[in-house]
C-alpha positions in Angstrom: 103.7 90.2 90.5 102.1 88.3 93.5 104.5 87.2 96.2 104.6 83.6 97.5 103.6 83.8 101.1 105.7 80.8 102.1 109.0 82.3 100.9 110.5 84.5 103.6 107.1 85.2 105.0 107.3 87.5 107.9 105.3 87.2 111.1 104.9 90.1 113.5 105.9 87.8 116.3 109.1 86.6 114.7 112.1 87.8 116.7 115.7 88.5 115.6 116.8 85.3 117.4 114.4 83.3 115.2 115.8 84.9 112.0 119.3 84.1 113.2 118.5 80.5 114.1 116.9 80.0 110.6 120.1 81.3 109.0 122.3 79.1 111.2 120.3 76.0 110.4 120.8 76.5 106.6 117.4 78.1 106.1 116.7 81.4 104.3 118.4 84.5 105.8 117.4 88.1 105.3 119.8 90.5 103.6 120.9 93.4 105.8 118.5 95.8 104.1 115.6 93.4 104.4 116.3 93.0 108.1 116.6 96.7 108.5 113.1 97.1 106.9 111.6 94.3 109.1 112.9 96.2 112.2 111.9 99.6 110.9 108.4 98.6 110.0 107.9 96.9 113.4 108.9 100.0 115.3 107.8 103.0 113.2 105.1 104.9 115.0 103.5 106.1 111.8 103.4 102.6 110.3 102.0 101.3 113.6 99.4 104.0 113.6 98.2 102.9 110.2 98.3 99.2 111.3 100.6 98.2 108.4 102.1 94.7 108.5 105.0 93.4 106.5 103.7 90.1 105.0 106.6 89.1 102.8 110.0 90.4 101.6 112.0 89.1 98.7 114.8 90.5 96.6 113.3 93.6 95.0 109.7 92.8 96.1 107.6 93.4 99.2 104.1 92.8 100.3 102.6 95.0 103.1 99.0 94.9 104.3 96.9 97.6 106.0 93.7 96.6 107.8 90.6 98.8 107.5 89.8 100.9 110.5 87.1 103.6 110.7 89.9 106.2 111.5 91.3 105.6 107.9 88.0 106.5 106.2 87.2 109.6 104.3 83.5 109.0 104.7 81.6 105.9 105.6 83.8 103.0 104.8 85.8 104.6 101.9 89.5 104.5 102.7 91.2 107.9 102.5 93.6 108.4 99.6 96.3 109.6 101.9 96.3 106.3 103.8 96.5 104.4 100.5 99.4 106.7 99.4 101.2 106.0 102.7 100.8 102.3 102.0 102.3 102.7 98.5 105.2 104.8 99.7 106.0 102.4 102.6 105.9 99.4 100.4 108.2 100.9 97.8 110.7 102.0 100.5 110.8 98.5 101.8 111.3 97.0 98.3 114.1 99.5 97.6 116.0 98.4 100.8 115.3 94.7 100.3 118.7 93.7 98.7 120.9 96.5 100.0 124.0 96.1 102.2 123.6 98.6 104.9 126.4 100.9 105.8 127.1 102.8 109.1 124.4 105.5 108.6 121.6 104.2 106.3 119.4 106.9 105.0 116.8 107.2 102.2 114.0 109.3 101.0 111.2 109.2 98.5 112.0 111.7 95.7 109.0 111.0 93.4 105.6 109.5 94.1 102.6 109.2 91.8 99.4 107.3 92.7 96.5 106.6 90.4 93.3 105.6 92.2 91.6 103.1 89.9 88.8 101.8 92.2 87.2 102.4 95.5 88.8 100.9 98.6 85.8 100.2 100.8 86.0 98.7 104.3 88.5 96.0 103.7 92.1 95.2 104.3 94.4 96.5 101.6 97.5 94.8 100.3 100.4 96.5 98.5 102.7 94.6 96.3 105.8 96.6 95.5 108.4 95.6 92.9 111.7 97.3 92.0 111.7 97.8 88.2 115.0 99.4 87.9 117.8 99.9 90.4 120.6 102.4 89.9 123.5 103.3 92.2 121.3 105.4 94.4 117.8 105.5 92.8 115.2 102.7 92.7 112.2 102.9 90.5 109.3 100.9 92.0 105.8 99.9 90.9 103.2 99.3 93.6 99.8 97.7 93.1 97.3 98.0 95.9 94.4 95.5 96.0 91.4 95.1 98.3 90.5 92.0 100.2 88.8 90.6 97.1 91.9 91.1 94.9 90.4 94.1 93.1 93.0 96.7 92.1 92.3 100.0 93.9 95.5 101.9 93.3 98.7 101.8 91.3 101.8 103.8 92.3 105.1 104.7 90.8 107.8 105.6 93.3 111.3 106.8 93.0 113.3 106.2 96.1 116.8 107.4 96.9 119.1 105.2 99.0 122.1 106.5 100.9 124.5 105.2 103.5 124.8 101.8 101.7 127.8 99.8 100.8 
């Protein structure tokens, strides 16, 4: 399910004040879980190390991109499966939190992760589209498709994510 980039598109330079002003002016506002993810992804050392960027967040759906860098390659320009798996896991986590009301001590963890590599990811930015397919009281089941810069599917993931500290 491709995400429309104009709906709640997130920009790395967007500040919390800009989000608040949008909400006050009658524009779209982010749910607490979505805002938590925007902040988490902007400040996570691991996410930053991989160069991931939150492109869009919607109820139960997220798009995250990861640029190609030689440090992410297995050999030549072939992106390492671990980097792709990290992208899958991160996108699913953000989708799971996207509609949640955050409590005092939010916490969560991936409890299941399967990634099928269906094509080579060679020297191009990758984009992960994560969608929550089923949401329980604590568990979210997410599908994640990862495509290269030409729109070719390179990996498909199934992630089970457990939410805690929510309202």
